[in-house]
C-alpha atoms as an extended CHARMM CRD file, in Angstrom:
* protein
*
       264  EXT
         1         1  MET       CA            218.0920000000      -14.8120000000       46.3090000000  PROA      1               0.0000000000
         2         2  GLU       CA            220.8760000000      -14.3870000000       49.3150000000  PROA      2               0.0000000000
         3         3  GLY       CA            219.8430000000      -11.2550000000       49.7660000000  PROA      3               0.0000000000
         4         4  SER       CA            216.0820000000      -11.8580000000       50.0200000000  PROA      4               0.0000000000
         5         5  VAL       CA            217.1270000000      -14.2400000000       52.6020000000  PROA      5               0.0000000000
         6         6  VAL       CA            218.9280000000      -12.4160000000       54.5480000000  PROA      6               0.0000000000
         7         7  VAL       CA            216.2710000000       -9.6290000000       54.4120000000  PROA      7               0.0000000000
         8         8  GLY       CA            213.7400000000      -12.3110000000       55.2440000000  PROA      8               0.0000000000
         9         9  VAL       CA            215.2800000000      -13.3380000000       58.7970000000  PROA      9               0.0000000000
        10        10  VAL       CA            216.5280000000      -10.1240000000       59.6290000000  PROA      10              0.0000000000
        11        11  VAL       CA            212.3670000000       -8.4830000000       59.4630000000  PROA      11              0.0000000000
        12        12  ALA       CA            211.1270000000      -11.7800000000       61.0880000000  PROA      12              0.0000000000
        13        13  LEU       CA            213.0130000000      -11.8010000000       63.7260000000  PROA      13              0.0000000000
        14        14  ALA       CA            213.8910000000       -7.9030000000       64.4200000000  PROA      14              0.0000000000
        15        15  VAL       CA            210.9180000000       -5.4540000000       63.4670000000  PROA      15              0.0000000000
        16        16  PRO       CA            208.0250000000       -7.3330000000       65.8340000000  PROA      16              0.0000000000
        17        17  PHE       CA            210.3620000000       -7.5420000000       68.6790000000  PROA      17              0.0000000000
        18        18  LEU       CA            211.4380000000       -3.6990000000       68.1850000000  PROA      18              0.0000000000
        19        19  GLY       CA            207.1370000000       -2.8860000000       68.0050000000  PROA      19              0.0000000000
        20        20  ASN       CA            207.1450000000       -4.3350000000       71.4230000000  PROA      20              0.0000000000
        21        21  THR       CA            210.1590000000       -2.5150000000       72.4710000000  PROA      21              0.0000000000
        22        22  LEU       CA            209.1470000000        0.8270000000       71.0400000000  PROA      22              0.0000000000
        23        23  GLY       CA            205.5270000000        0.5290000000       72.9650000000  PROA      23              0.0000000000
        24        24  ALA       CA            207.7620000000       -0.9410000000       76.2290000000  PROA      24              0.0000000000
        25        25  ALA       CA            209.7270000000        2.6560000000       75.8960000000  PROA      25              0.0000000000
        26        26  LEU       CA            205.7310000000        4.7610000000       75.6890000000  PROA      26              0.0000000000
        27        27  VAL       CA            206.3610000000        3.9710000000       79.7680000000  PROA      27              0.0000000000
        28        28  PHE       CA            208.6130000000        7.4770000000       80.0090000000  PROA      28              0.0000000000
        29        29  LEU       CA            206.6630000000        9.0790000000       78.1960000000  PROA      29              0.0000000000
        30        30  MET       CA            202.9190000000        8.3560000000       79.4390000000  PROA      30              0.0000000000
        31        31  ARG       CA            203.3030000000        9.4790000000       82.7470000000  PROA      31              0.0000000000
        32        32  HSD       CA            199.1450000000        9.0190000000       83.9420000000  PROA      32              0.0000000000
        33        33  GLY       CA            198.9650000000        6.1230000000       82.1660000000  PROA      33              0.0000000000
        34        34  MET       CA            196.3310000000        5.3280000000       79.9460000000  PROA      34              0.0000000000
        35        35  SER       CA            192.6140000000        5.6720000000       79.9780000000  PROA      35              0.0000000000
        36        36  GLU       CA            189.9130000000        2.8680000000       79.9190000000  PROA      36              0.0000000000
        37        37  ARG       CA            188.4770000000        3.4210000000       76.9310000000  PROA      37              0.0000000000
        38        38  PHE       CA            192.0000000000        3.9770000000       74.8610000000  PROA      38              0.0000000000
        39        39  THR       CA            193.2880000000        0.5360000000       76.5350000000  PROA      39              0.0000000000
        40        40  LYS       CA            190.1960000000       -0.8580000000       74.8570000000  PROA      40              0.0000000000
        41        41  ALA       CA            190.9010000000        0.2010000000       71.9390000000  PROA      41              0.0000000000
        42        42  LEU       CA            194.5640000000       -0.5860000000       71.2160000000  PROA      42              0.0000000000
        43        43  LEU       CA            193.2920000000       -4.6520000000       72.8200000000  PROA      43              0.0000000000
        44        44  GLY       CA            190.7510000000       -4.1730000000       69.9890000000  PROA      44              0.0000000000
        45        45  PHE       CA            192.7830000000       -3.1610000000       67.4370000000  PROA      45              0.0000000000
        46        46  ALA       CA            195.0900000000       -6.0990000000       68.5730000000  PROA      46              0.0000000000
        47        47  ALA       CA            192.9020000000       -8.7180000000       68.1200000000  PROA      47              0.0000000000
        48        48  GLY       CA            191.7400000000       -7.6310000000       64.8080000000  PROA      48              0.0000000000
        49        49  VAL       CA            195.3900000000       -7.4740000000       63.5660000000  PROA      49              0.0000000000
        50        50  MET       CA            196.0860000000      -10.8110000000       64.9270000000  PROA      50              0.0000000000
        51        51  ILE       CA            192.3680000000      -11.8780000000       63.0610000000  PROA      51              0.0000000000
        52        52  ALA       CA            193.3130000000      -10.8330000000       59.7050000000  PROA      52              0.0000000000
        53        53  ALA       CA            196.7300000000      -12.0400000000       59.7910000000  PROA      53              0.0000000000
        54        54  SER       CA            195.1960000000      -15.6360000000       61.2290000000  PROA      54              0.0000000000
        55        55  VAL       CA            193.2990000000      -15.9620000000       57.8150000000  PROA      55              0.0000000000
        56        56  TRP       CA            195.2300000000      -14.3920000000       54.9170000000  PROA      56              0.0000000000
        57        57  SER       CA            198.5470000000      -15.1050000000       56.6120000000  PROA      57              0.0000000000
        58        58  LEU       CA            198.2590000000      -18.4830000000       57.7510000000  PROA      58              0.0000000000
        59        59  ILE       CA            195.0820000000      -19.7500000000       57.3520000000  PROA      59              0.0000000000
        60        60  MET       CA            194.6820000000      -19.5620000000       53.1360000000  PROA      60              0.0000000000
        61        61  PRO       CA            198.6140000000      -20.1080000000       52.6050000000  PROA      61              0.0000000000
        62        62  ALA       CA            198.2820000000      -23.0470000000       54.3880000000  PROA      62              0.0000000000
        63        63  LEU       CA            195.1860000000      -24.3900000000       52.4570000000  PROA      63              0.0000000000
        64        64  ALA       CA            196.8270000000      -23.3950000000       48.7590000000  PROA      64              0.0000000000
        65        65  ALA       CA            199.7390000000      -25.3940000000       50.5320000000  PROA      65              0.0000000000
        66        66  ALA       CA            197.7020000000      -28.6500000000       51.0140000000  PROA      66              0.0000000000
        67        67  GLU       CA            196.4050000000      -29.0530000000       47.1850000000  PROA      67              0.0000000000
        68        68  ASP       CA            199.3790000000      -30.8380000000       46.1440000000  PROA      68              0.0000000000
        69        69  SER       CA            199.6610000000      -33.0680000000       49.7280000000  PROA      69              0.0000000000
        70        70  GLY       CA            197.1010000000      -35.5350000000       47.7770000000  PROA      70              0.0000000000
        71        71  LEU       CA            194.6240000000      -34.7340000000       50.9590000000  PROA      71              0.0000000000
        72        72  PRO       CA            191.3040000000      -32.9210000000       51.6110000000  PROA      72              0.0000000000
        73        73  ALA       CA            193.1840000000      -29.3740000000       51.6560000000  PROA      73              0.0000000000
        74        74  TRP       CA            190.6380000000      -27.9720000000       54.6640000000  PROA      74              0.0000000000
        75        75  LEU       CA            191.9810000000      -31.9420000000       56.9500000000  PROA      75              0.0000000000
        76        76  PRO       CA            195.7580000000      -30.0680000000       57.3130000000  PROA      76              0.0000000000
        77        77  ALA       CA            194.4490000000      -27.0080000000       58.3860000000  PROA      77              0.0000000000
        78        78  THR       CA            191.6440000000      -28.3110000000       60.6280000000  PROA      78              0.0000000000
        79        79  VAL       CA            194.3940000000      -30.5820000000       62.3540000000  PROA      79              0.0000000000
        80        80  GLY       CA            196.9310000000      -27.5950000000       62.4030000000  PROA      80              0.0000000000
        81        81  PHE       CA            194.6590000000      -24.8870000000       63.7630000000  PROA      81              0.0000000000
        82        82  LEU       CA            193.0060000000      -27.5510000000       66.5510000000  PROA      82              0.0000000000
        83        83  GLY       CA            196.6820000000      -28.3560000000       67.1910000000  PROA      83              0.0000000000
        84        84  GLY       CA            197.1320000000      -25.0830000000       67.9470000000  PROA      84              0.0000000000
        85        85  MET       CA            194.4770000000      -23.7340000000       69.9110000000  PROA      85              0.0000000000
        86        86  PHE       CA            194.8020000000      -26.4930000000       72.8650000000  PROA      86              0.0000000000
        87        87  LEU       CA            198.4650000000      -26.1100000000       73.0950000000  PROA      87              0.0000000000
        88        88  LEU       CA            197.6890000000      -22.4340000000       74.2560000000  PROA      88              0.0000000000
        89        89  LEU       CA            194.7210000000      -23.9330000000       76.3860000000  PROA      89              0.0000000000
        90        90  ALA       CA            197.5730000000      -25.8350000000       77.8250000000  PROA      90              0.0000000000
        91        91  ILE       CA            200.0230000000      -23.0280000000       78.1060000000  PROA      91              0.0000000000
        92        92  ASP       CA            197.7140000000      -20.6300000000       79.6020000000  PROA      92              0.0000000000
        93        93  HSD       CA            195.9120000000      -24.0360000000       81.9630000000  PROA      93              0.0000000000
        94        94  PHE       CA            199.1730000000      -24.5720000000       83.7540000000  PROA      94              0.0000000000
        95        95  THR       CA            201.0120000000      -21.2930000000       84.2420000000  PROA      95              0.0000000000
        96        96  PRO       CA            200.4940000000      -18.8740000000       86.1150000000  PROA      96              0.0000000000
        97        97  HSD       CA            199.4190000000      -15.4300000000       85.2130000000  PROA      97              0.0000000000
        98        98  LEU       CA            197.4420000000      -12.2220000000       85.1640000000  PROA      98              0.0000000000
        99        99  HSD       CA            195.8230000000      -10.2960000000       82.7560000000  PROA      99              0.0000000000
       100       100  VAL       CA            196.2070000000       -6.2320000000       82.6430000000  PROA      100             0.0000000000
       101       101  GLY       CA            192.8970000000       -4.8830000000       84.5710000000  PROA      101             0.0000000000
       102       102  SER       CA            192.5350000000       -8.0980000000       86.2980000000  PROA      102             0.0000000000
       103       103  ASP       CA            193.0530000000       -9.2280000000       90.5400000000  PROA      103             0.0000000000
       104       104  GLU       CA            192.1500000000      -12.5480000000       89.6720000000  PROA      104             0.0000000000
       105       105  PRO       CA            195.3790000000      -15.3020000000       88.5070000000  PROA      105             0.0000000000
       106       106  GLU       CA            194.9500000000      -17.4690000000       86.3240000000  PROA      106             0.0000000000
       107       107  GLY       CA            196.5400000000      -21.2980000000       86.3660000000  PROA      107             0.0000000000
       108       108  PRO       CA            198.2740000000      -22.8310000000       89.0090000000  PROA      108             0.0000000000
       109       109  ALA       CA            198.3180000000      -21.3240000000       92.6020000000  PROA      109             0.0000000000
       110       110  SER       CA            201.3300000000      -19.6620000000       92.9090000000  PROA      110             0.0000000000
       111       111  THR       CA            203.2530000000      -17.2700000000       95.3380000000  PROA      111             0.0000000000
       112       112  LEU       CA            204.6940000000      -15.2030000000       91.6900000000  PROA      112             0.0000000000
       113       113  LYS       CA            204.0320000000      -11.5940000000       92.4800000000  PROA      113             0.0000000000
       114       114  LYS       CA            201.1650000000       -9.7660000000       90.3780000000  PROA      114             0.0000000000
       115       115  PRO       CA            204.5610000000       -8.4300000000       88.3990000000  PROA      115             0.0000000000
       116       116  ALA       CA            205.8340000000      -11.5240000000       87.4370000000  PROA      116             0.0000000000
       117       117  MET       CA            202.4890000000      -12.5600000000       86.8020000000  PROA      117             0.0000000000
       118       118  MET       CA            201.7580000000      -10.0030000000       84.2950000000  PROA      118             0.0000000000
       119       119  MET       CA            204.9400000000      -10.4110000000       82.1110000000  PROA      119             0.0000000000
       120       120  ALA       CA            203.8460000000      -14.5280000000       82.1660000000  PROA      120             0.0000000000
       121       121  ALA       CA            200.5020000000      -13.6730000000       80.1240000000  PROA      121             0.0000000000
       122       122  LEU       CA            202.3980000000      -11.2350000000       77.6840000000  PROA      122             0.0000000000
       123       123  ALA       CA            204.7410000000      -13.8240000000       77.4110000000  PROA      123             0.0000000000
       124       124  ILE       CA            202.0450000000      -16.4400000000       76.7950000000  PROA      124             0.0000000000
       125       125  HSD       CA            200.3800000000      -13.8300000000       74.3520000000  PROA      125             0.0000000000
       126       126  ASN       CA            203.3910000000      -12.9680000000       72.6730000000  PROA      126             0.0000000000
       127       127  LEU       CA            204.4320000000      -16.9430000000       71.5640000000  PROA      127             0.0000000000
       128       128  PRO       CA            202.0210000000      -17.5820000000       68.6320000000  PROA      128             0.0000000000
       129       129  GLU       CA            202.8420000000      -14.3440000000       67.0780000000  PROA      129             0.0000000000
       130       130  GLY       CA            206.4680000000      -14.6560000000       67.0200000000  PROA      130             0.0000000000
       131       131  MET       CA            205.7230000000      -19.1930000000       65.4370000000  PROA      131             0.0000000000
       132       132  ALA       CA            203.2560000000      -17.1710000000       62.7750000000  PROA      132             0.0000000000
       133       133  VAL       CA            206.0960000000      -14.8080000000       61.8690000000  PROA      133             0.0000000000
       134       134  GLY       CA            208.5290000000      -17.7640000000       61.8960000000  PROA      134             0.0000000000
       135       135  VAL       CA            206.6150000000      -20.3450000000       60.2480000000  PROA      135             0.0000000000
       136       136  VAL       CA            205.5800000000      -17.7770000000       57.3110000000  PROA      136             0.0000000000
       137       137  LEU       CA            209.2780000000      -17.5030000000       56.9370000000  PROA      137             0.0000000000
       138       138  ALA       CA            209.8550000000      -21.3250000000       57.4210000000  PROA      138             0.0000000000
       139       139  GLY       CA            207.6000000000      -21.5710000000       54.0360000000  PROA      139             0.0000000000
       140       140  PHE       CA            209.3990000000      -18.5730000000       52.1910000000  PROA      140             0.0000000000
       141       141  LEU       CA            212.6450000000      -19.9000000000       53.1350000000  PROA      141             0.0000000000
       142       142  ALA       CA            211.7110000000      -23.8460000000       51.1700000000  PROA      142             0.0000000000
       143       143  GLY       CA            210.6860000000      -22.4390000000       48.5610000000  PROA      143             0.0000000000
       144       144  ASP       CA            206.8600000000      -22.4810000000       48.4530000000  PROA      144             0.0000000000
       145       145  SER       CA            205.2110000000      -20.8770000000       45.6360000000  PROA      145             0.0000000000
       146       146  THR       CA            202.4590000000      -19.7340000000       48.1610000000  PROA      146             0.0000000000
       147       147  ILE       CA            204.7080000000      -17.6700000000       50.1800000000  PROA      147             0.0000000000
       148       148  ALA       CA            206.5690000000      -14.6990000000       49.2430000000  PROA      148             0.0000000000
       149       149  LEU       CA            208.8740000000      -12.5730000000       50.5330000000  PROA      149             0.0000000000
       150       150  ALA       CA            206.9380000000       -9.9760000000       50.9660000000  PROA      150             0.0000000000
       151       151  ALA       CA            204.0620000000      -12.2170000000       52.7480000000  PROA      151             0.0000000000
       152       152  VAL       CA            206.4950000000      -11.9060000000       55.3500000000  PROA      152             0.0000000000
       153       153  VAL       CA            207.2930000000       -8.6520000000       55.4240000000  PROA      153             0.0000000000
       154       154  ALA       CA            203.8360000000       -7.5180000000       55.6900000000  PROA      154             0.0000000000
       155       155  LEU       CA            202.8810000000      -10.5100000000       58.6710000000  PROA      155             0.0000000000
       156       156  SER       CA            206.0890000000       -8.8230000000       60.5120000000  PROA      156             0.0000000000
       157       157  ILE       CA            205.0120000000       -5.0730000000       60.2840000000  PROA      157             0.0000000000
       158       158  GLY       CA            201.3650000000       -6.3770000000       60.9640000000  PROA      158             0.0000000000
       159       159  ILE       CA            202.5900000000       -8.0220000000       64.3550000000  PROA      159             0.0000000000
       160       160  ALA       CA            204.9420000000       -5.2790000000       64.9090000000  PROA      160             0.0000000000
       161       161  ILE       CA            202.4160000000       -2.9330000000       64.5090000000  PROA      161             0.0000000000
       162       162  GLN       CA            199.9150000000       -4.0930000000       67.3240000000  PROA      162             0.0000000000
       163       163  ASN       CA            203.0030000000       -5.2340000000       69.5110000000  PROA      163             0.0000000000
       164       164  VAL       CA            203.2440000000       -0.9790000000       69.9860000000  PROA      164             0.0000000000
       165       165  PRO       CA            200.5420000000       -0.9790000000       71.8060000000  PROA      165             0.0000000000
       166       166  GLU       CA            200.2520000000       -4.3900000000       73.5480000000  PROA      166             0.0000000000
       167       167  GLY       CA            204.2520000000       -3.2800000000       75.2550000000  PROA      167             0.0000000000
       168       168  ALA       CA            202.6880000000       -0.0490000000       76.6960000000  PROA      168             0.0000000000
       169       169  ILE       CA            199.4030000000       -2.2420000000       77.8260000000  PROA      169             0.0000000000
       170       170  VAL       CA            201.8450000000       -4.1210000000       79.8660000000  PROA      170             0.0000000000
       171       171  SER       CA            204.5480000000       -2.0980000000       81.0790000000  PROA      171             0.0000000000
       172       172  LEU       CA            202.1620000000        1.1860000000       82.7420000000  PROA      172             0.0000000000
       173       173  PRO       CA            200.2510000000       -1.6400000000       85.0490000000  PROA      173             0.0000000000
       174       174  LEU       CA            203.7680000000       -2.4390000000       86.2360000000  PROA      174             0.0000000000
       175       175  VAL       CA            204.6990000000        0.7660000000       86.9240000000  PROA      175             0.0000000000
       176       176  ALA       CA            200.9360000000        0.9260000000       89.0020000000  PROA      176             0.0000000000
       177       177  ASN       CA            202.1690000000       -2.3250000000       90.8250000000  PROA      177             0.0000000000
       178       178  GLY       CA            205.4550000000       -0.8780000000       91.9910000000  PROA      178             0.0000000000
       179       179  LEU       CA            208.0330000000       -1.5370000000       89.6070000000  PROA      179             0.0000000000
       180       180  SER       CA            210.4500000000        1.4190000000       88.4790000000  PROA      180             0.0000000000
       181       181  ARG       CA            209.6330000000        2.3930000000       84.9860000000  PROA      181             0.0000000000
       182       182  PRO       CA            213.3680000000        1.7040000000       83.7910000000  PROA      182             0.0000000000
       183       183  ARG       CA            212.7070000000       -1.9400000000       85.1220000000  PROA      183             0.0000000000
       184       184  ALA       CA            208.7320000000       -1.8690000000       83.6500000000  PROA      184             0.0000000000
       185       185  PHE       CA            210.8670000000       -0.8100000000       80.4920000000  PROA      185             0.0000000000
       186       186  ALA       CA            213.2880000000       -3.8710000000       80.7630000000  PROA      186             0.0000000000
       187       187  ALA       CA            209.9820000000       -6.4270000000       81.4930000000  PROA      187             0.0000000000
       188       188  GLY       CA            208.3330000000       -5.1170000000       79.0500000000  PROA      188             0.0000000000
       189       189  ALA       CA            210.7280000000       -5.2590000000       76.2080000000  PROA      189             0.0000000000
       190       190  LEU       CA            212.3520000000       -8.8080000000       77.4730000000  PROA      190             0.0000000000
       191       191  CYS       CA            208.9390000000      -10.1540000000       77.0510000000  PROA      191             0.0000000000
       192       192  GLY       CA            209.2440000000       -9.0830000000       73.3440000000  PROA      192             0.0000000000
       193       193  ALA       CA            212.0640000000      -11.8750000000       73.1380000000  PROA      193             0.0000000000
       194       194  VAL       CA            209.4310000000      -14.5970000000       72.9950000000  PROA      194             0.0000000000
       195       195  GLU       CA            208.3170000000      -13.3370000000       69.6990000000  PROA      195             0.0000000000
       196       196  PRO       CA            211.9130000000      -14.0240000000       68.2810000000  PROA      196             0.0000000000
       197       197  VAL       CA            212.2610000000      -17.5650000000       70.2770000000  PROA      197             0.0000000000
       198       198  GLY       CA            208.9140000000      -18.4670000000       68.7300000000  PROA      198             0.0000000000
       199       199  ALA       CA            209.9940000000      -18.0940000000       65.6830000000  PROA      199             0.0000000000
       200       200  LEU       CA            212.9270000000      -19.7060000000       65.7490000000  PROA      200             0.0000000000
       201       201  LEU       CA            210.8840000000      -22.8110000000       66.6480000000  PROA      201             0.0000000000
       202       202  MET       CA            208.6930000000      -23.0200000000       63.8090000000  PROA      202             0.0000000000
       203       203  LEU       CA            212.0150000000      -22.5580000000       61.3900000000  PROA      203             0.0000000000
       204       204  ALA       CA            213.4920000000      -25.0340000000       63.1750000000  PROA      204             0.0000000000
       205       205  ILE       CA            210.4510000000      -27.3400000000       62.9670000000  PROA      205             0.0000000000
       206       206  THR       CA            209.5850000000      -26.3130000000       59.7510000000  PROA      206             0.0000000000
       207       207  GLY       CA            213.3690000000      -27.2410000000       58.2380000000  PROA      207             0.0000000000
       208       208  LEU       CA            213.0470000000      -30.7310000000       59.6240000000  PROA      208             0.0000000000
       209       209  VAL       CA            210.0870000000      -31.6240000000       57.5770000000  PROA      209             0.0000000000
       210       210  THR       CA            208.9130000000      -30.0440000000       54.8340000000  PROA      210             0.0000000000
       211       211  PRO       CA            205.7860000000      -31.6010000000       54.4410000000  PROA      211             0.0000000000
       212       212  LEU       CA            204.0860000000      -30.3890000000       57.7280000000  PROA      212             0.0000000000
       213       213  LEU       CA            204.0060000000      -27.0010000000       56.2340000000  PROA      213             0.0000000000
       214       214  PRO       CA            200.0160000000      -26.6030000000       55.9370000000  PROA      214             0.0000000000
       215       215  TYR       CA            200.1100000000      -28.0420000000       59.3730000000  PROA      215             0.0000000000
       216       216  VAL       CA            202.1450000000      -25.3690000000       60.7720000000  PROA      216             0.0000000000
       217       217  LEU       CA            200.7100000000      -22.8810000000       59.3140000000  PROA      217             0.0000000000
       218       218  ALA       CA            197.3700000000      -23.6440000000       60.7250000000  PROA      218             0.0000000000
       219       219  PHE       CA            198.6290000000      -24.7190000000       64.2090000000  PROA      219             0.0000000000
       220       220  ALA       CA            200.4290000000      -20.7800000000       64.6270000000  PROA      220             0.0000000000
       221       221  ALA       CA            197.1260000000      -19.2220000000       63.1320000000  PROA      221             0.0000000000
       222       222  GLY       CA            195.0880000000      -21.6360000000       65.6760000000  PROA      222             0.0000000000
       223       223  ALA       CA            197.8430000000      -20.1570000000       68.9390000000  PROA      223             0.0000000000
       224       224  MET       CA            197.0890000000      -16.8170000000       67.7580000000  PROA      224             0.0000000000
       225       225  MET       CA            193.1320000000      -17.3070000000       67.4850000000  PROA      225             0.0000000000
       226       226  TYR       CA            193.6450000000      -18.3460000000       71.1210000000  PROA      226             0.0000000000
       227       227  VAL       CA            194.8940000000      -15.6820000000       72.4280000000  PROA      227             0.0000000000
       228       228  VAL       CA            192.3210000000      -13.0890000000       70.5700000000  PROA      228             0.0000000000
       229       229  THR       CA            189.0250000000      -15.3270000000       71.6840000000  PROA      229             0.0000000000
       230       230  GLU       CA            190.2340000000      -15.9060000000       75.5240000000  PROA      230             0.0000000000
       231       231  GLU       CA            192.0500000000      -12.7740000000       76.0860000000  PROA      231             0.0000000000
       232       232  LEU       CA            192.0950000000       -9.6410000000       74.0800000000  PROA      232             0.0000000000
       233       233  ILE       CA            188.1100000000      -10.0490000000       73.0540000000  PROA      233             0.0000000000
       234       234  PRO       CA            186.8240000000      -10.3170000000       76.4260000000  PROA      234             0.0000000000
       235       235  GLN       CA            189.1730000000       -7.8680000000       77.8810000000  PROA      235             0.0000000000
       236       236  THR       CA            187.3940000000       -5.0100000000       75.2930000000  PROA      236             0.0000000000
       237       237  GLN       CA            183.9170000000       -5.8460000000       76.4000000000  PROA      237             0.0000000000
       238       238  GLN       CA            184.2670000000       -5.4680000000       79.9030000000  PROA      238             0.0000000000
       239       239  GLY       CA            182.6130000000       -2.6450000000       82.0130000000  PROA      239             0.0000000000
       240       240  ARG       CA            181.8150000000        0.4420000000       79.8270000000  PROA      240             0.0000000000
       241       241  HSD       CA            183.1180000000        1.2180000000       76.5800000000  PROA      241             0.0000000000
       242       242  ALA       CA            182.6340000000       -1.8770000000       74.6080000000  PROA      242             0.0000000000
       243       243  ASN       CA            182.2440000000       -0.4110000000       71.5470000000  PROA      243             0.0000000000
       244       244  ILE       CA            185.7770000000        1.3240000000       71.7330000000  PROA      244             0.0000000000
       245       245  GLY       CA            187.3910000000       -2.2920000000       71.5510000000  PROA      245             0.0000000000
       246       246  THR       CA            184.5150000000       -3.4550000000       68.4310000000  PROA      246             0.0000000000
       247       247  ILE       CA            185.5910000000       -0.1240000000       66.5490000000  PROA      247             0.0000000000
       248       248  GLY       CA            189.7680000000       -1.1630000000       67.1400000000  PROA      248             0.0000000000
       249       249  VAL       CA            189.0400000000       -4.2000000000       65.9660000000  PROA      249             0.0000000000
       250       250  ALA       CA            187.4310000000       -3.6120000000       62.6140000000  PROA      250             0.0000000000
       251       251  PHE       CA            190.3470000000       -0.9530000000       62.0880000000  PROA      251             0.0000000000
       252       252  GLY       CA            193.3910000000       -3.6290000000       63.6230000000  PROA      252             0.0000000000
       253       253  PHE       CA            191.5510000000       -6.3660000000       60.8830000000  PROA      253             0.0000000000
       254       254  VAL       CA            191.4220000000       -3.6790000000       57.5580000000  PROA      254             0.0000000000
       255       255  LEU       CA            195.2530000000       -2.7240000000       58.5220000000  PROA      255             0.0000000000
       256       256  MET       CA            195.9260000000       -5.9930000000       57.9790000000  PROA      256             0.0000000000
       257       257  MET       CA            194.0670000000       -7.0210000000       55.3840000000  PROA      257             0.0000000000
       258       258  ILE       CA            195.7480000000       -4.0250000000       53.3610000000  PROA      258             0.0000000000
       259       259  LEU       CA            198.7180000000       -4.6600000000       54.4270000000  PROA      259             0.0000000000
       260       260  ASP       CA            198.4210000000       -8.1830000000       53.6800000000  PROA      260             0.0000000000
       261       261  VAL       CA            196.8250000000       -8.0560000000       50.4360000000  PROA      261             0.0000000000
       262       262  ALA       CA            198.7510000000       -4.6970000000       48.9720000000  PROA      262             0.0000000000
       263       263  LEU       CA            202.5570000000       -6.7200000000       49.8570000000  PROA      263             0.0000000000
       264       264  GLY       CA            201.9670000000      -10.5210000000       50.3890000000  PROA      264             0.0000000000
């Protein structure tokens, strides 16, 4: 058991971060940036992975974990999901940031430059992904029968896969906005460090009160779905090639579903 605990912790904290770092490193290979069509395909793919992870890795285990609580199984999932959505809404509202492909900053007025606001947007995006991995890991460490080590590995791999294009999507525009390639890589990799922080936060919260597990699982799902509906899907539907983003969603969803069902 001790060996599996170590594996679970290492995989959950390191694998998604490595995926983001690998994506950021593409800034050294893709000298001419990415086409609009390819960018939309990758954004759609990331959205599909996050939607599937929210359902199979988070909502379904939340419902299963709540069955023995004496409450209706849907109640913790509902409370947690809405809590995650509204927390990300508040963070999005009060943090100055700039989404990729947009020239209109969001949040309160700020003197921050474009690269800094783009990094803030990526950090907001990465936080719920780290939270999702952390809460699944917390459930495994707590001995919850509905969450196995394979579920931790499957979710970590899925998040890492979709972090690769995300790291590239952010790092390349940083170069276009004046940063050198080494600095753009470092900035993209640094933003990925938000994910281990989010995972550790969920570990701490769930470790304090194990009965909170169903709520926290659904909370992470709500946070991820906020990112999907607020950021990823809208970006795939702007301008031309919208169907490419939709196809990306389909492939991302199927891949994450296969990972979760086959491994978890």
